[in-house]
N, C-alpha and C positions, 0 to 999 in steps of 0.2 A: 953719225950721231955717236958721240963718245959717252961711254958709261962712266959715271963718277963713282967715287968711293961710297958716297951716300946712297946711290941707287943700289949698289951691291949689298950694302948693309941692310937696307930695308926690303930687299927681295924676300918673298916668302919661300920657305923650304918646300921643295916638291916631293910629294909622297910617291906618285906614280903618274905615268902617261898611259892612257887607255885609248885604244883604237877600236871603234865599233862600226858596224854596218847596220843602219837602222832605216826602216821604210819612212818616207816623208810623211809627216803629220800623224804618225801612228806609234809614237814612243809611249810605251806602257811600262809600269814597274814590274813587268814579267820578263822572262828570258827573251832576248840576250841582255837587256839593259839592267834588270834587277840584280842578278848575281854579280855582274861586273862592277856596278857602283856600290852595291851593298857590302861587298867585301872590304871596301875602303871607308865605309860608314859615311857615304855622301847622301845628300838629300835627293831621293829618287823623284819625288813629285816636282821639285823645283826644276830639275833637269828636264823631265818630261814636258812640263808646261812651256818652258823656254824653247826647247827644241821644236815642239809642235808649232809654236808661234813663229819661229824663224823659217820653218819649212812649209807653211801653209800655201805659199804661192806655187809650190811644185805639185804635180799630179800625184794622187795617192799611190802608195806602193812603189814609189821611185826610190831605189836604194841610195841612201845618203851616207857618205863617209864622215865619221865624226872623230876628231882627235880631242880627247878630254884630258886636261891637266889637273890632277888632284893634289891639293896642298895638305900639309900636316895639320892645319887648323880646321879640317873638314869642309873647306870651301873648294870651289872648282871653277875653271874656265873651260870653254870648249869652242872649237872652230868647226864649222860645217862646210864640207867641200861638196862640189857637185858630183853626180854619178861618174863612174869610170867611162873612159872613151869606148871600151868594148861594149858597154851597155848601150851607149848612144848609137854605136854602129849597128848593133843587133836590132834595136828598135827602128832605126831608119831603113834597114834592109828588110825588116819583117821576118827575121829568122829567130829560132830559139837557141840553136847551137852553131858554133863556127865549124869550119872545115876540119875533118879529122886528118887531112893531108894537105896543109897549106903549102902553096907553091906548086902543087901537082893538080889539085882539083879546085875549081872556082865554084863557090856556093852561090854567089849572086854578084851583082854589080851596083855601084852607087855613083852618082855624079859628083863633080867637084863642088857643086852648090851645096850638097849634103855635108861635105867635108868642111866647107866654109862656115856653114851654120853651126856645126858642132864646135868648131874652133872659136867662134864668137861666144858660145855658151861657156866653154872651158876657160876663156880669158877672164871671166869674172871670178874664177877661183883665186883664193888668196895667194897660192903658191905659183900661179901661172900669170899673174898680172904683168910681170916684167918681160914676158915672152912676146915676141911679135906674132901677128896673125899668120904670117908666112911660116915661121918656125913651128907654131902649133899645128898648122895644116900639114906640114911635112911629117910631123910626128904621128898625126892621125892617119895619114896615108900609109906609113910604115906599120901601124897597128892593124889597119885593114888588110894589108898584104899578109901579115902573119895569121890572120883569121880566115884567109881564103876569099876575101872580098875584093873584087876588081874595081878600081877607080877609073871612070871614063869621063871624057869631057862633057858630053850630054847623053842623057838616056834616050834611046830611040823609042 
């Protein structure tokens, strides 16, 4: 897709790019959302309503990564990403914290089926669409190793 001179001329000037971690379905004009958006004079209630509508399919209190682009005319666009791989791995393993000595001590183990399911969920992310399921699975296995989680073929 080639950008034309007209596209460049009509592009809105960006004021800031804001990255937030907000629980699914629980965006309120209170911290952390309020101060971050209020500083740029953005419409807090519009963001909260739109974010909560987009994330209603997720379980409550699921941490969602949001990248918000604020424009100089006080408008904004945002992209909601799925939770981090480490959060998915912790939930699947049923642990609160990862190993303090990864590579030396194993906290728990997960099966390849868990890795496959997490990879399928992450493939819906806007920035992971182009990645194959195999590449995502390898990345998730690497993250699990760095957390002290062993990946086995089948759980006994």
